[in-house]
N, C-alpha and C positions, 0 to 999 in steps of 0.2 A: 587563513584557515590552516588546519593541520595538513601534513604532507599528503595523506591519502586523498583528502578532499580537494587539495590543490590539483593533483593529477586528474581527479575525477572531473572537475570543472572543465579541464582542457578537452575532455572527450565527450562531454554531454551533448554538444551540438552535432556530433557525428552519430547521435542517436543510440538506441538501446543496446544493440549487440556489442559495440566497442566498450560501452560502459560496463556491461556484464563481463567481458573479457578482462578488463582491468581489475575488477573486483575478484574474479576468479584467480587471476595471477597473484594478487596480494594475499588472498586466502591460502593459496598453495604454499606461499613463502612461510606461513606459520603452521603448515601441516593440516590445513582444513580444505574442504572441497564443497563448493556450492552445489546444492542438490537440485534434482529434477529441472535441468536447464531448459527443456522445451516449454514446460508449464510456466517456469519463472519468467522466461522471455515473453511469452504470450501475455501474461498478466501485467508485466511491467510496461509493455507496449500499450496496453489498454489504459493504464494510468497515465502514461506519458502523453498519449494523444489528448487527454483532457487537460493536463497541466499546460501543454503548449497553447491551448486556447486561451487560458488565463494569462500566459506569458505574452501572447500577442496583444491581448487587451491591456497590458501593462499592470495587471493585478498581482503578479508575482515577479520578483526579480530573478536574475540568474542564479544567485546563491540558493534561494528557496527552491527554485525549480530543480537544481542539482540535488538538494537534500531530499526532495520528494522522489526523485528517480532512484537514489540510493535506498531509500526506505522501501520503494516498490520492489527493487531487486532482491532485498534481504527480508521482505515481509514474511515469507514462508520458510525461512531457514529453520531447520530443526524439526520440520514435519516430515514424517515418513511419506514417500511418494505414493504408496498404495492408499494411504488415508487421504492425501491431498486429491487424488484422482478417483476416489471411490464414488460410484453412482449412488444416489439416494442418501438417506440419513446415516449418521455415524452411530455406532453403539456406544454404550457408556464408557467402556475402556478406551475407545478411539477418541471420544470427546475429551476424556481426561488427559490423554496423551497430547492432544492439540494444545491444551492450556499451558504446556511446558515450553512451547517454542519461543515466546517472546523473550524469556530469560536467556535462552540459547543465542538468539540474535543479538541481544545486548552484550553478552559476553564476547561474541565474535568481534563486534566493532571496537570493543575496548582493546582486544588483543591486536586489532589492526591499527590501533593508535588514533582512532577517530575521537571526536569530542564527547564529553560527558553528556551533552545535550542529545546527540545522535543515539547514544546508548539508552538514555532515558526514553526517547521516542520509541525505539524499538521494543523496549520493555513494556510500554504502556499503550501500544497502538491498538489493542483490543479492549481497552477500558471504555467506560461510558460515564457520562456526567452523573447518572443516577447510581453509580457505583456497582452496577450489576454485570459488568464485563469481567475480564480477567487480566491481571491478577485481581481477585475479589476485593471490592471496596476502594480500589484505586480510581482516580479520575484524571482525565486528560487536561491538565491545567494549561498547557501551552496552546496558544491560538494557532500557531503554525502546525502543530500536530493535529488539532481539530480540523484544520483545512485539509490536511492530507487524509485524515480518516473519512471525511465527507467525500472527497474525490475517489478514494479507494472503494468505498461502498457503492458509490454511483457506478463506477467501472464494473464492479462485480455484478450489479443488478442488470445492466444493459448489455452484458456479454454472457456467453455460455458458461455455466458452471455445472459440474456433474451432480451436485447435491440437489438441484432443482429438477422437477419432472421434465424430461425431454430437453434438458439444458436451460429451459425457462427464460428466454429473453424478455425483459420488461421494457416497454417504451420509456424513453428518457423523461418525459414530463410526468408520467405516472411514478417513476422511480423517485424523482425529486419530491413529489407530493408525499410519497410514503415516508421518506426520510424526514420531511418537515413534521409529519404527524407523530414521529417517534420522539416524543418529548425528552426522553431520558438519554438520547444518543449524544449529540453535540448541540450547542446553543442554536436555536432557529435562525439567528442572524447570520451564522456561518453558511447555512444552506442557502439562504436568500442572496447573500452577497457573492458567494463563489460558485454555487451550482446553477443558479438561474441564468447567469451569463453563458455558461457552458451549453445549456440545452437550447439557447437561442441560436447557437452556431453549430449544433450537432444534428445529424439526420435523425428524424423522429422514428423511423421504422425500427432500427436496432443498432447495437454497437457494430463496429466494423474491424474486429481484431485481425 
């Protein structure tokens, strides 16, 4: 793998903070700065806790696990912190601003020297199979990206998010059923194959960020 990912793989097993520190160091070398570290680390830990379950089950290998952690750490790059942490619904201008961040993330990893695949994943991680995500009309063609998107959305549903009423924790089994019913999101087989094993190993009451 490219140099950045090689270094990244070396620290993945020391968990999220060191992986974040490495990315921050690499970003500063090109004059960038990773934003909202507290929220980034929180959300990346939530995703990583689910990825580790699949890793333990032998369903994802070291390389894919590392890719997913990098995606989680850069998932919200380019979003204003006030928008990311705003309670309740976004207004039209804020919602429009959010749609710009996938391109910013893709540009960052290209400048970091990461693979074209990683840049493509960041650019399309808010797309949908029905073409109704953003960028508009684009679909997540990579199965690896679809797995990440499913895990990411599950993590968001079973953990606190400011845009839901009172943070709105959703029980894991209910969250998986909701994602399965969303026919336009990712193929149902992705939900069945990768999320159902997670909820069999995850506390039903709530996430544990």
